[in-house]
C-alpha positions, 0 to 999 in steps of 0.5 A: 354546432351547440350554443355555450357561452363560456367566460371567466365569470363563473357566475354568469356561466350558469345562466344559459344551462339554466334557464335552458333547464326551465326552458325544457321544464316548460314545454308543451307538445300536444297531438291535434287531427294526427298533427303534433304542436309543439311549444312553450307553456304560460308560468302560471297557467298550463295551456299552449299561449301564443304571447308567452310562446312567442317569447319564449322561444327567443330562449328555446331556439337555441336548442329547441328542434321544433320552431314551427308547429305552433306558428301552424296550429294557430293560423291553422285554426284563425276565426273568419274575422282575421284574429288567433286563439289566445290559447290552446289546450288539450286535458285540462279540467280533466278533460280529454277534449281540446279547448280554444280561447279567445280572452275579447280584452286582447289587443295584443295577440297578433303581432305575437304571432307575427313575432313567432312567425318570424322566429320559425322562419328565421331558425329553419330559413324554410320559405316554401313554409313562410309564404304559406305563414304571410296571408294569416299573418296580412288577415290578421293585420287586417283584421288589427286595423279596421275592427272596432275593437281594435282600431281607433279610427281618429287616432289611427292606432290600437285601442283596448280596455283598460287593463294592466298594460298587456295583461288579460283582464279589465277594470271591473268595479270593485263589487263585483266577484272575478276578473273581467275578460269580456267587452260590454258597454261599460268597457273604458277605452284606451290607446295603451303604448305597448300594443301599438309598440307591437303592431310597430315591431310586426310590420316590420318584420313582415316588410323584411319578409317580404322584401326577402321573398322578392314581394317589393310592394308589400314590402314597402307598404308595411314598411310604411305602416311601421314607420306610420304608428311609429309617428302617431305613437310616439306624438301621442303617449310619449311624456317626457320621461316614459310612455304614460300607461294609457290614454282614456277614450271616455271620461273614466278615472280610477280615484286616486290613481295617476296614469300618467305617472305608473311606469308599465312593463312594456316600456321596455320592450317598446325600446326593444321593438323599435318604437322609441328613439334612442333618446327616450331609450334614454331617458327610460332607463334614467327612470328605472334607474332613479326608481330603484334608489327611490321605491325600495324593491328588491329589482326596477323591474316592475309590473307598475309602479305606482299599483292600483288600489288594492282589489279594484280590477276584481280580484282581492289578490290584486293588492299592490305589489303582488302580480301584475299590479306592482310585482317585480318579474324577471320579464321586465328584467330580461327587456331592461337589460337589453335595452341598456346593452343596446343604448350605451347603459351597459355597466347596468345590464351587466348588474340587472343580469348579474342580480337575477343569475344570483337569485336562479343560483341561489334557489334553483327557481324563476317565478313569473314575479316576486313581491317588491321585497323579494320573496316569489310569488306563492298559491297562497297569493297568486291569482293563478294558483298553478304556477310553475317554479320554471318562467320560462316568460322571464328566463328567456327574457334575460337570455335574450338581453346575455346572448344578444345584449351582452355576447352580442350575437344578432342575427339580423337575416336568417341563419346567421348569413348576417349578423350583427356582432357587438361584444359587451365584455370590457362592460362586465370585465370580462377578458376571455370568452368563447362564445358559439350560438346555434339554432335548434331546427337547423344547426346553423350558428356562429362561434368566436372567441375574444381576449381583452389583453393590454394593447389589443382585443381578439376575435377569432370567428368561425362560421359562414357570415356577412359580420358587421362589428360592433365592439365595445373598447374598455373605457378610455381606449380608441381604436388605432388600428384593425386587422382581418385575418392580418390586412387593414379594415376600414373602420370607424368609432361610434360613440353611444352615450358614453362608451365607444365603440369601434365598427368594421364590417366584412365577409366570414367565408369559414374563418376570420381573425380580428385584432382591434389595436386599442391606444388611450383617448 
């Protein structure tokens, strides 16, 4: 089985093959100690960063055969205190050595390892490999929750230096010549909600993985840790409309900046990582829609808005609207679309995907960031002149929203043994769809066809899965009956904001034919 998504919308039909072509150009393969290490590079650096890789494989897993070697290598090079390197590279600067780097101000590396680990297991089903990797993950979580650079004892939350959202350099005085990556006596500490959202998700994934292996005590421990960090972070960082950029832990403030008003790119990520409640998600989505109308930017996929004063992080190119200081990121847009589909803003999610599909169709290129007027970053304007026109970070986020949000295929276990199937095609006015989603390492997959008729929706599903169906109904309609292979199936309606879904569960042993009879509300 191969991944493909074909509909009666030619524009969206090109999204998967185009993103796949980008990701195929972003592959990195090294031979280190006679072992092959394969992964996906950052769009603005030729090295293999675990942070970029762990997000990019959300798209690459649908075709790539290797989802584990990069995770294994980062595990095997784990430092004694439990931390991981940010990246590994070979043949850099015309030298044929292997180079490892950990950026000291980074607090997010360890949760990204857990996410990559989870996806490696999910796509292969390799329990033996999983059992070998989990001690590395636990050691990393212990590091995060005990090291004085990472953990704030009073708040019981992850802390970091004063960086722009999740980025890897922190504030220094404007008279300094370059970016700062080091922890010093002058580091300004704060609580950043995005780190805590990442660890909330990582703790939850560890609970799930330990439960799968039958280690119930550890599963319960990590489940409790996830719930605890969620409660504490939401109590401290939520401002009623979105997450405050950072909660300072000292008296230092950048003149003229109100961090309470800075909407930063980890907000939609916090939704998708499970930190936010539904009501919080709705508030954030409305905030993004408001700023779309009021900022004048060509897209509301902000790195942060409003930006910091020009150059105040040590690089004169970091003007407002450039790079992480207010640039427009497809990475943020993809996360925003995924959140919109899940929380009753389906047409908004379609708008984002359609805008992005148009962008890449017209140019054949995709960049890590764009200026608010829509012009892409360039070698002259970027702090990273190595940036490619095949940004895998943002394009994979858009594909994540397309597959899991609009097509609605979410693997809730591994190898598609349990899926949540949420076709939302009616939000895009799509009447016909043929969807096949498979994993590159294992060929495990699920396939379905979808058709909307005047008085019914029909789905024909092929695979071997427990299916939790959550189907978006056309506006103004409800289900009067649901059948599974011709037999009545118990169902219920679920209202998400102004959207009506029909929910049902069943086993698909080989083929399941579902018919949903529609009636007017």
